[in-house]
mmCIF file as gemmi writes it, N, C-alpha and C atoms, coordinates in Angstrom:
data_model
loop_
_atom_site.group_PDB
_atom_site.id
_atom_site.type_symbol
_atom_site.label_atom_id
_atom_site.label_alt_id
_atom_site.label_comp_id
_atom_site.label_asym_id
_atom_site.label_entity_id
_atom_site.label_seq_id
_atom_site.pdbx_PDB_ins_code
_atom_site.Cartn_x
_atom_site.Cartn_y
_atom_site.Cartn_z
_atom_site.occupancy
_atom_site.B_iso_or_equiv
_atom_site.pdbx_formal_charge
_atom_site.auth_seq_id
_atom_site.auth_asym_id
_atom_site.pdbx_PDB_model_num
ATOM 1 N N . MET Axp A 1 ? -25.957 61.243 60.714 1 0 ? 1 A 1
ATOM 2 C CA . MET Axp A 1 ? -26.922 60.613 60.689 1 0 ? 1 A 1
ATOM 3 C C . MET Axp A 1 ? -28.089 60.994 60.574 1 0 ? 1 A 1
ATOM 4 N N . GLU Axp A 2 ? -29.447 59.851 60.222 1 0 ? 2 A 1
ATOM 5 C CA . GLU Axp A 2 ? -30.748 60.382 60.402 1 0 ? 2 A 1
ATOM 6 C C . GLU Axp A 2 ? -30.945 59.891 61.636 1 0 ? 2 A 1
ATOM 7 N N . LYS Axp A 3 ? -32.429 59.803 61.836 1 0 ? 3 A 1
ATOM 8 C CA . LYS Axp A 3 ? -32.648 58.774 63.078 1 0 ? 3 A 1
ATOM 9 C C . LYS Axp A 3 ? -33.217 58.037 62.052 1 0 ? 3 A 1
ATOM 10 N N . ILE Axp A 4 ? -33.046 56.928 63.139 1 0 ? 4 A 1
ATOM 11 C CA . ILE Axp A 4 ? -33.702 55.465 62.665 1 0 ? 4 A 1
ATOM 12 C C . ILE Axp A 4 ? -35.38 55.431 63.67 1 0 ? 4 A 1
ATOM 13 N N . THR Axp A 5 ? -35.948 54.401 62.591 1 0 ? 5 A 1
ATOM 14 C CA . THR Axp A 5 ? -37.311 53.898 62.947 1 0 ? 5 A 1
ATOM 15 C C . THR Axp A 5 ? -36.989 52.311 63.441 1 0 ? 5 A 1
ATOM 16 N N . LEU Axp A 6 ? -37.908 52.336 64.514 1 0 ? 6 A 1
ATOM 17 C CA . LEU Axp A 6 ? -37.595 51.122 64.365 1 0 ? 6 A 1
ATOM 18 C C . LEU Axp A 6 ? -38.203 49.451 63.588 1 0 ? 6 A 1
ATOM 19 N N . GLN Axp A 7 ? -38.69 50.006 62.929 1 0 ? 7 A 1
ATOM 20 C CA . GLN Axp A 7 ? -38.524 49.059 62.006 1 0 ? 7 A 1
ATOM 21 C C . GLN Axp A 7 ? -37.596 48.725 60.856 1 0 ? 7 A 1
ATOM 22 N N . GLU Axp A 8 ? -37.052 50.087 60.471 1 0 ? 8 A 1
ATOM 23 C CA . GLU Axp A 8 ? -35.269 50.147 60.118 1 0 ? 8 A 1
ATOM 24 C C . GLU Axp A 8 ? -34.481 49.449 61.064 1 0 ? 8 A 1
ATOM 25 N N . TYR Axp A 9 ? -34.308 49.571 62.178 1 0 ? 9 A 1
ATOM 26 C CA . TYR Axp A 9 ? -33.362 48.685 63.136 1 0 ? 9 A 1
ATOM 27 C C . TYR Axp A 9 ? -33.426 47.205 62.58 1 0 ? 9 A 1
ATOM 28 N N . ARG Axp A 10 ? -34.66 46.736 62.858 1 0 ? 10 A 1
ATOM 29 C CA . ARG Axp A 10 ? -35.06 45.223 62.652 1 0 ? 10 A 1
ATOM 30 C C . ARG Axp A 10 ? -34.86 45.302 61.108 1 0 ? 10 A 1
ATOM 31 N N . ASN Axp A 11 ? -34.578 45.662 60.24 1 0 ? 11 A 1
ATOM 32 C CA . ASN Axp A 11 ? -34.24 45.039 59.085 1 0 ? 11 A 1
ATOM 33 C C . ASN Axp A 11 ? -32.718 44.781 59.304 1 0 ? 11 A 1
ATOM 34 N N . LEU Axp A 12 ? -32.05 45.259 59.872 1 0 ? 12 A 1
ATOM 35 C CA . LEU Axp A 12 ? -30.704 45.491 59.386 1 0 ? 12 A 1
ATOM 36 C C . LEU Axp A 12 ? -30.466 44.198 60.736 1 0 ? 12 A 1
ATOM 37 N N . SER Axp A 13 ? -29.376 43.756 59.896 1 0 ? 13 A 1
ATOM 38 C CA . SER Axp A 13 ? -28.618 42.503 60.339 1 0 ? 13 A 1
ATOM 39 C C . SER Axp A 13 ? -27.935 42.301 61.494 1 0 ? 13 A 1
ATOM 40 N N . LYS Axp A 14 ? -27.796 41.182 62.476 1 0 ? 14 A 1
ATOM 41 C CA . LYS Axp A 14 ? -27.524 41.533 63.33 1 0 ? 14 A 1
ATOM 42 C C . LYS Axp A 14 ? -26.257 42.051 63.758 1 0 ? 14 A 1
ATOM 43 N N . LYS Axp A 15 ? -25.413 41.916 63.197 1 0 ? 15 A 1
ATOM 44 C CA . LYS Axp A 15 ? -23.826 42.926 62.568 1 0 ? 15 A 1
ATOM 45 C C . LYS Axp A 15 ? -24.158 44.248 62.644 1 0 ? 15 A 1
ATOM 46 N N . GLU Axp A 16 ? -25.29 44.808 61.87 1 0 ? 16 A 1
ATOM 47 C CA . GLU Axp A 16 ? -25.54 46.173 61.44 1 0 ? 16 A 1
ATOM 48 C C . GLU Axp A 16 ? -25.956 47.066 62.842 1 0 ? 16 A 1
ATOM 49 N N . GLN Axp A 17 ? -26.966 45.751 63.379 1 0 ? 17 A 1
ATOM 50 C CA . GLN Axp A 17 ? -27.554 46.829 64.884 1 0 ? 17 A 1
ATOM 51 C C . GLN Axp A 17 ? -26.329 46.265 65.735 1 0 ? 17 A 1
ATOM 52 N N . GLU Axp A 18 ? -25.638 45.49 65.826 1 0 ? 18 A 1
ATOM 53 C CA . GLU Axp A 18 ? -24.294 45.742 66.942 1 0 ? 18 A 1
ATOM 54 C C . GLU Axp A 18 ? -24.365 46.98 66.796 1 0 ? 18 A 1
ATOM 55 N N . VAL Axp A 19 ? -23.194 47.885 65.199 1 0 ? 19 A 1
ATOM 56 C CA . VAL Axp A 19 ? -22.637 48.533 65.335 1 0 ? 19 A 1
ATOM 57 C C . VAL Axp A 19 ? -23.597 49.433 65.627 1 0 ? 19 A 1
ATOM 58 N N . LEU Axp A 20 ? -24.839 49.92 65.769 1 0 ? 20 A 1
ATOM 59 C CA . LEU Axp A 20 ? -25.738 51.016 65.282 1 0 ? 20 A 1
ATOM 60 C C . LEU Axp A 20 ? -25.713 51.424 66.607 1 0 ? 20 A 1
ATOM 61 N N . LEU Axp A 21 ? -25.795 49.594 67.631 1 0 ? 21 A 1
ATOM 62 C CA . LEU Axp A 21 ? -26.167 49.758 69.051 1 0 ? 21 A 1
ATOM 63 C C . LEU Axp A 21 ? -24.971 50.421 69.458 1 0 ? 21 A 1
ATOM 64 N N . THR Axp A 22 ? -23.495 50.329 69.33 1 0 ? 22 A 1
ATOM 65 C CA . THR Axp A 22 ? -22.189 50.836 69.582 1 0 ? 22 A 1
ATOM 66 C C . THR Axp A 22 ? -21.955 52.303 69.319 1 0 ? 22 A 1
ATOM 67 N N . GLU Axp A 23 ? -22.681 52.424 68.06 1 0 ? 23 A 1
ATOM 68 C CA . GLU Axp A 23 ? -22.126 53.859 68.151 1 0 ? 23 A 1
ATOM 69 C C . GLU Axp A 23 ? -23.535 54.991 68.271 1 0 ? 23 A 1
ATOM 70 N N . LYS Axp A 24 ? -24.127 54.817 68.326 1 0 ? 24 A 1
ATOM 71 C CA . LYS Axp A 24 ? -25.783 55.778 69.273 1 0 ? 24 A 1
ATOM 72 C C . LYS Axp A 24 ? -26.059 55.134 70.019 1 0 ? 24 A 1
ATOM 73 N N . GLY Axp A 25 ? -26.306 54.198 70.705 1 0 ? 25 A 1
ATOM 74 C CA . GLY Axp A 25 ? -26.937 54.311 71.851 1 0 ? 25 A 1
ATOM 75 C C . GLY Axp A 25 ? -26.952 54.373 72.515 1 0 ? 25 A 1
ATOM 76 N N . LYS Axp A 26 ? -27.44 54.78 73.417 1 0 ? 26 A 1
ATOM 77 C CA . LYS Axp A 26 ? -27.234 55.405 74.784 1 0 ? 26 A 1
ATOM 78 C C . LYS Axp A 26 ? -27.712 54.017 75.932 1 0 ? 26 A 1
ATOM 79 N N . HIS Axp A 27 ? -26.038 54.024 76.682 1 0 ? 27 A 1
ATOM 80 C CA . HIS Axp A 27 ? -26.693 52.345 77.951 1 0 ? 27 A 1
ATOM 81 C C . HIS Axp A 27 ? -27.517 53.369 79.113 1 0 ? 27 A 1
ATOM 82 N N . LEU Axp A 28 ? -28.737 52.23 79.46 1 0 ? 28 A 1
ATOM 83 C CA . LEU Axp A 28 ? -29.494 52.951 79.885 1 0 ? 28 A 1
ATOM 84 C C . LEU Axp A 28 ? -29.256 52.045 81.358 1 0 ? 28 A 1
ATOM 85 N N . ASP Axp A 29 ? -29.423 50.06 81.231 1 0 ? 29 A 1
ATOM 86 C CA . ASP Axp A 29 ? -29.124 50.372 82.88 1 0 ? 29 A 1
ATOM 87 C C . ASP Axp A 29 ? -28.515 48.263 82.196 1 0 ? 29 A 1
ATOM 88 N N . SER Axp A 30 ? -28.357 47.898 83.097 1 0 ? 30 A 1
ATOM 89 C CA . SER Axp A 30 ? -27.869 46.47 83.078 1 0 ? 30 A 1
ATOM 90 C C . SER Axp A 30 ? -28.356 45.905 84.113 1 0 ? 30 A 1
ATOM 91 N N . LEU Axp A 31 ? -28.811 44.612 84.298 1 0 ? 31 A 1
ATOM 92 C CA . LEU Axp A 31 ? -29.305 43.364 84.888 1 0 ? 31 A 1
ATOM 93 C C . LEU Axp A 31 ? -28.357 42.18 84.841 1 0 ? 31 A 1
ATOM 94 N N . LYS Axp A 32 ? -28.784 41.497 86.144 1 0 ? 32 A 1
ATOM 95 C CA . LYS Axp A 32 ? -27.697 39.8 85.769 1 0 ? 32 A 1
ATOM 96 C C . LYS Axp A 32 ? -28.972 39.694 85.98 1 0 ? 32 A 1
ATOM 97 N N . GLU Axp A 33 ? -29.34 38.206 85.965 1 0 ? 33 A 1
ATOM 98 C CA . GLU Axp A 33 ? -30.473 37.383 86.323 1 0 ? 33 A 1
ATOM 99 C C . GLU Axp A 33 ? -30.336 35.96 86.294 1 0 ? 33 A 1
ATOM 100 N N . GLY Axp A 34 ? -29.658 34.999 86.849 1 0 ? 34 A 1
ATOM 101 C CA . GLY Axp A 34 ? -29.71 33.883 86.725 1 0 ? 34 A 1
ATOM 102 C C . GLY Axp A 34 ? -27.872 33.617 85.668 1 0 ? 34 A 1
ATOM 103 N N . TYR Axp A 35 ? -28.597 32.838 84.714 1 0 ? 35 A 1
ATOM 104 C CA . TYR Axp A 35 ? -27.539 32.683 83.46 1 0 ? 35 A 1
ATOM 105 C C . TYR Axp A 35 ? -27.142 33.835 82.903 1 0 ? 35 A 1
ATOM 106 N N . TYR Axp A 36 ? -27.7 34.556 83.033 1 0 ? 36 A 1
ATOM 107 C CA . TYR Axp A 36 ? -28.187 35.592 82.018 1 0 ? 36 A 1
ATOM 108 C C . TYR Axp A 36 ? -27.531 37.249 82.483 1 0 ? 36 A 1
ATOM 109 N N . GLY Axp A 37 ? -27.673 38.305 81.329 1 0 ? 37 A 1
ATOM 110 C CA . GLY Axp A 37 ? -27.222 40.141 81.905 1 0 ? 37 A 1
ATOM 111 C C . GLY Axp A 37 ? -27.845 40.744 80.591 1 0 ? 37 A 1
ATOM 112 N N . TYR Axp A 38 ? -28.839 41.056 81.196 1 0 ? 38 A 1
ATOM 113 C CA . TYR Axp A 38 ? -29.075 42.002 80.565 1 0 ? 38 A 1
ATOM 114 C C . TYR Axp A 38 ? -28.665 43.519 80.355 1 0 ? 38 A 1
ATOM 115 N N . ALA Axp A 39 ? -28.733 44.449 79.097 1 0 ? 39 A 1
ATOM 116 C CA . ALA Axp A 39 ? -28.313 45.593 78.72 1 0 ? 39 A 1
ATOM 117 C C . ALA Axp A 39 ? -29.778 46.311 77.913 1 0 ? 39 A 1
ATOM 118 N N . LEU Axp A 40 ? -30.034 47.132 78.804 1 0 ? 40 A 1
ATOM 119 C CA . LEU Axp A 40 ? -31.108 48.504 78.044 1 0 ? 40 A 1
ATOM 120 C C . LEU Axp A 40 ? -30.22 49.279 77.776 1 0 ? 40 A 1
ATOM 121 N N . TYR Axp A 41 ? -30.625 49.922 75.596 1 0 ? 41 A 1
ATOM 122 C CA . TYR Axp A 41 ? -30.144 50.563 75.622 1 0 ? 41 A 1
ATOM 123 C C . TYR Axp A 41 ? -31.124 52.016 75.138 1 0 ? 41 A 1
ATOM 124 N N . ALA Axp A 42 ? -31 53.52 74.488 1 0 ? 42 A 1
ATOM 125 C CA . ALA Axp A 42 ? -31.749 53.943 74.28 1 0 ? 42 A 1
ATOM 126 C C . ALA Axp A 42 ? -31.696 54.132 72.991 1 0 ? 42 A 1
ATOM 127 N N . LEU Axp A 43 ? -32.176 53.997 71.653 1 0 ? 43 A 1
ATOM 128 C CA . LEU Axp A 43 ? -31.262 54.392 70.508 1 0 ? 43 A 1
ATOM 129 C C . LEU Axp A 43 ? -32.887 54.983 69.21 1 0 ? 43 A 1
ATOM 130 N N . ASP Axp A 44 ? -32.17 56.146 68.973 1 0 ? 44 A 1
ATOM 131 C CA . ASP Axp A 44 ? -33.084 57.308 69.128 1 0 ? 44 A 1
ATOM 132 C C . ASP Axp A 44 ? -35.179 57.101 69.805 1 0 ? 44 A 1
ATOM 133 N N . ARG Axp A 45 ? -35.828 57.082 69.199 1 0 ? 45 A 1
ATOM 134 C CA . ARG Axp A 45 ? -37.14 56.716 69.398 1 0 ? 45 A 1
ATOM 135 C C . ARG Axp A 45 ? -37.835 55.57 70.244 1 0 ? 45 A 1
ATOM 136 N N . PHE Axp A 46 ? -36.537 54.804 70.225 1 0 ? 46 A 1
ATOM 137 C CA . PHE Axp A 46 ? -36.789 52.715 70.915 1 0 ? 46 A 1
ATOM 138 C C . PHE Axp A 46 ? -35.409 51.924 71.398 1 0 ? 46 A 1
ATOM 139 N N . PHE Axp A 47 ? -36.645 51.65 72.389 1 0 ? 47 A 1
ATOM 140 C CA . PHE Axp A 47 ? -35.135 50.543 72.798 1 0 ? 47 A 1
ATOM 141 C C . PHE Axp A 47 ? -34.85 49.04 72.469 1 0 ? 47 A 1
ATOM 142 N N . VAL Axp A 48 ? -33.665 49.257 72.816 1 0 ? 48 A 1
ATOM 143 C CA . VAL Axp A 48 ? -32.8 47.934 72.598 1 0 ? 48 A 1
ATOM 144 C C . VAL Axp A 48 ? -32.043 47.084 73.378 1 0 ? 48 A 1
ATOM 145 N N . GLU Axp A 49 ? -32.347 45.571 74.187 1 0 ? 49 A 1
ATOM 146 C CA . GLU Axp A 49 ? -32.411 45.001 74.737 1 0 ? 49 A 1
ATOM 147 C C . GLU Axp A 49 ? -31.361 43.796 74.468 1 0 ? 49 A 1
ATOM 148 N N . VAL Axp A 50 ? -29.684 44.212 75.27 1 0 ? 50 A 1
ATOM 149 C CA . VAL Axp A 50 ? -29.215 42.828 74.49 1 0 ? 50 A 1
ATOM 150 C C . VAL Axp A 50 ? -28.929 42.064 75.595 1 0 ? 50 A 1
ATOM 151 N N . VAL Axp A 51 ? -29.555 40.831 75.94 1 0 ? 51 A 1
ATOM 152 C CA . VAL Axp A 51 ? -29.123 39.508 76.613 1 0 ? 51 A 1
ATOM 153 C C . VAL Axp A 51 ? -27.741 38.808 76.254 1 0 ? 51 A 1
ATOM 154 N N . TYR Axp A 52 ? -26.847 38.511 76.781 1 0 ? 52 A 1
ATOM 155 C CA . TYR Axp A 52 ? -25.734 38.036 76.547 1 0 ? 52 A 1
ATOM 156 C C . TYR Axp A 52 ? -25.75 36.907 77.794 1 0 ? 52 A 1
ATOM 157 N N . ALA Axp A 53 ? -24.748 36.279 77.559 1 0 ? 53 A 1
ATOM 158 C CA . ALA Axp A 53 ? -24.613 34.595 78.537 1 0 ? 53 A 1
ATOM 159 C C . ALA Axp A 53 ? -23.389 35.837 79.261 1 0 ? 53 A 1
ATOM 160 N N . SER Axp A 54 ? -23.579 35.198 80.707 1 0 ? 54 A 1
ATOM 161 C CA . SER Axp A 54 ? -22.968 36.123 81.964 1 0 ? 54 A 1
ATOM 162 C C . SER Axp A 54 ? -21.255 35.378 81.676 1 0 ? 54 A 1
ATOM 163 N N . SER Axp A 55 ? -21.433 33.435 81.342 1 0 ? 55 A 1
ATOM 164 C CA . SER Axp A 55 ? -19.972 33.523 81.667 1 0 ? 55 A 1
ATOM 165 C C . SER Axp A 55 ? -19.031 33.585 80.072 1 0 ? 55 A 1
ATOM 166 N N . SER Axp A 56 ? -19.785 33.862 79.381 1 0 ? 56 A 1
ATOM 167 C CA . SER Axp A 56 ? -19.28 34.204 78.451 1 0 ? 56 A 1
ATOM 168 C C . SER Axp A 56 ? -19.054 35.251 77.526 1 0 ? 56 A 1
ATOM 169 N N . ASN Axp A 57 ? -19.988 36.344 77.906 1 0 ? 57 A 1
ATOM 170 C CA . ASN Axp A 57 ? -19.803 37.486 77.286 1 0 ? 57 A 1
ATOM 171 C C . ASN Axp A 57 ? -20.975 37.589 75.976 1 0 ? 57 A 1
ATOM 172 N N . ARG Axp A 58 ? -21.158 36.359 75.799 1 0 ? 58 A 1
ATOM 173 C CA . ARG Axp A 58 ? -21.843 36.028 74.338 1 0 ? 58 A 1
ATOM 174 C C . ARG Axp A 58 ? -23.087 36.833 74.182 1 0 ? 58 A 1
ATOM 175 N N . ILE Axp A 59 ? -23.322 37.355 73.16 1 0 ? 59 A 1
ATOM 176 C CA . ILE Axp A 59 ? -24.681 38.009 72.939 1 0 ? 59 A 1
ATOM 177 C C . ILE Axp A 59 ? -25.624 36.96 72.772 1 0 ? 59 A 1
ATOM 178 N N . VAL Axp A 60 ? -26.611 36.594 73.528 1 0 ? 60 A 1
ATOM 179 C CA . VAL Axp A 60 ? -28.121 35.367 72.473 1 0 ? 60 A 1
ATOM 180 C C . VAL Axp A 60 ? -28.632 36.42 71.954 1 0 ? 60 A 1
ATOM 181 N N . SER Axp A 61 ? -29.133 37.408 72.653 1 0 ? 61 A 1
ATOM 182 C CA . SER Axp A 61 ? -30.593 38.16 71.417 1 0 ? 61 A 1
ATOM 183 C C . SER Axp A 61 ? -30.239 39.418 71.375 1 0 ? 61 A 1
ATOM 184 N N . ILE Axp A 62 ? -31.114 39.992 70.576 1 0 ? 62 A 1
ATOM 185 C CA . ILE Axp A 62 ? -30.879 41.645 70.177 1 0 ? 62 A 1
ATOM 186 C C . ILE Axp A 62 ? -32.404 41.523 70.113 1 0 ? 62 A 1
ATOM 187 N N . LYS Axp A 63 ? -33.146 42.232 70.949 1 0 ? 63 A 1
ATOM 188 C CA . LYS Axp A 63 ? -34.298 42.903 70.788 1 0 ? 63 A 1
ATOM 189 C C . LYS Axp A 63 ? -34.978 44.322 71.219 1 0 ? 63 A 1
ATOM 190 N N . SER Axp A 64 ? -35.391 44.902 69.714 1 0 ? 64 A 1
ATOM 191 C CA . SER Axp A 64 ? -36.477 46.394 70.105 1 0 ? 64 A 1
ATOM 192 C C . SER Axp A 64 ? -36.859 46.124 69.708 1 0 ? 64 A 1
ATOM 193 N N . PHE Axp A 65 ? -37.593 47.262 70.963 1 0 ? 65 A 1
ATOM 194 C CA . PHE Axp A 65 ? -39.218 47.359 71.419 1 0 ? 65 A 1
ATOM 195 C C . PHE Axp A 65 ? -39.616 49.114 71.594 1 0 ? 65 A 1
ATOM 196 N N . ASN Axp A 66 ? -40.487 49.496 71.556 1 0 ? 66 A 1
ATOM 197 C CA . ASN Axp A 66 ? -41.011 51.056 72.248 1 0 ? 66 A 1
ATOM 198 C C . ASN Axp A 66 ? -41.466 51.227 73.605 1 0 ? 66 A 1
ATOM 199 N N . SER Axp A 67 ? -42.326 50.081 73.918 1 0 ? 67 A 1
ATOM 200 C CA . SER Axp A 67 ? -43.17 49.569 74.901 1 0 ? 67 A 1
ATOM 201 C C . SER Axp A 67 ? -43.439 47.918 75.548 1 0 ? 67 A 1
ATOM 202 N N . GLY Axp A 68 ? -43.537 47.922 76.928 1 0 ? 68 A 1
ATOM 203 C CA . GLY Axp A 68 ? -43.928 46.662 76.932 1 0 ? 68 A 1
ATOM 204 C C . GLY Axp A 68 ? -43.574 45.809 77.906 1 0 ? 68 A 1
ATOM 205 N N . LYS Axp A 69 ? -43.965 44.204 78.115 1 0 ? 69 A 1
ATOM 206 C CA . LYS Axp A 69 ? -42.966 43.469 78.883 1 0 ? 69 A 1
ATOM 207 C C . LYS Axp A 69 ? -41.501 43.954 79.211 1 0 ? 69 A 1
ATOM 208 N N . ARG Axp A 70 ? -40.492 44.034 78.497 1 0 ? 70 A 1
ATOM 209 C CA . ARG Axp A 70 ? -38.852 44.309 78.582 1 0 ? 70 A 1
ATOM 210 C C . ARG Axp A 70 ? -39.314 45.82 78.75 1 0 ? 70 A 1
ATOM 211 N N . LEU Axp A 71 ? -39.648 46.398 79.236 1 0 ? 71 A 1
ATOM 212 C CA . LEU Axp A 71 ? -39.141 47.831 79.596 1 0 ? 71 A 1
ATOM 213 C C . LEU Axp A 71 ? -39.594 47.661 80.84 1 0 ? 71 A 1
ATOM 214 N N . ASP Axp A 72 ? -40.837 47.005 81.175 1 0 ? 72 A 1
ATOM 215 C CA . ASP Axp A 72 ? -41.26 46.586 82.887 1 0 ? 72 A 1
ATOM 216 C C . ASP Axp A 72 ? -40.444 45.984 83.561 1 0 ? 72 A 1
ATOM 217 N N . PHE Axp A 73 ? -39.583 45.06 83.046 1 0 ? 73 A 1
ATOM 218 C CA . PHE Axp A 73 ? -38.266 44.04 82.785 1 0 ? 73 A 1
ATOM 219 C C . PHE Axp A 73 ? -37.743 45.181 83.534 1 0 ? 73 A 1
ATOM 220 N N . TYR Axp A 74 ? -37.199 46.064 83.744 1 0 ? 74 A 1
ATOM 221 C CA . TYR Axp A 74 ? -35.914 46.811 84.022 1 0 ? 74 A 1
ATOM 222 C C . TYR Axp A 74 ? -37.08 47.869 85.32 1 0 ? 74 A 1
ATOM 223 N N . VAL Axp A 75 ? -38.062 48.547 85.262 1 0 ? 75 A 1
ATOM 224 C CA . VAL Axp A 75 ? -38.945 49.245 86.256 1 0 ? 75 A 1
ATOM 225 C C . VAL Axp A 75 ? -39.112 47.48 87.291 1 0 ? 75 A 1
ATOM 226 N N . SER Axp A 76 ? -39.54 47.252 87.112 1 0 ? 76 A 1
ATOM 227 C CA . SER Axp A 76 ? -40.406 46.488 88.432 1 0 ? 76 A 1
ATOM 228 C C . SER Axp A 76 ? -39.094 45.587 88.896 1 0 ? 76 A 1
ATOM 229 N N . GLY Axp A 77 ? -38.304 44.804 88.242 1 0 ? 77 A 1
ATOM 230 C CA . GLY Axp A 77 ? -37.526 43.765 88.666 1 0 ? 77 A 1
ATOM 231 C C . GLY Axp A 77 ? -38.047 42.027 88.302 1 0 ? 77 A 1
ATOM 232 N N . ARG Axp A 78 ? -38.54 42.281 87.111 1 0 ? 78 A 1
ATOM 233 C CA . ARG Axp A 78 ? -39.9 40.69 86.971 1 0 ? 78 A 1
ATOM 234 C C . ARG Axp A 78 ? -38.451 39.899 86.567 1 0 ? 78 A 1
ATOM 235 N N . LYS Axp A 79 ? -38.551 38.685 86.375 1 0 ? 79 A 1
ATOM 236 C CA . LYS Axp A 79 ? -38.247 37.555 85.787 1 0 ? 79 A 1
ATOM 237 C C . LYS Axp A 79 ? -38.355 37.477 84.178 1 0 ? 79 A 1
ATOM 238 N N . LEU Axp A 80 ? -37.976 37.552 83.106 1 0 ? 80 A 1
ATOM 239 C CA . LEU Axp A 80 ? -38.435 37.353 82.03 1 0 ? 80 A 1
ATOM 240 C C . LEU Axp A 80 ? -37.489 36.085 81.564 1 0 ? 80 A 1
ATOM 241 N N . LYS Axp A 81 ? -37.905 35.557 80.839 1 0 ? 81 A 1
ATOM 242 C CA . LYS Axp A 81 ? -36.347 34.265 79.772 1 0 ? 81 A 1
ATOM 243 C C . LYS Axp A 81 ? -36.49 35.653 78.866 1 0 ? 81 A 1
ATOM 244 N N . PRO Axp A 82 ? -35.443 35.065 78.212 1 0 ? 82 A 1
ATOM 245 C CA . PRO Axp A 82 ? -34.644 35.465 76.767 1 0 ? 82 A 1
ATOM 246 C C . PRO Axp A 82 ? -35.297 35.366 75.899 1 0 ? 82 A 1
């Protein structure tokens, strides 16, 4: 499979994003903050964050990015809202 760009990933459906992340993503880190859990993955040349409800393990959001505050969250441990 060819590498996917950040924009191509964002254009996929949520289900397609989940499948691709499961198949190709490399898990980098996980954190729990209050009611939420956060999992950071590397996928080709960008990052994907999965936010889930800790109590039910239900995915709340999937966010993709290549830099910025979301990545800083894992480095500095700052609190961010999903």
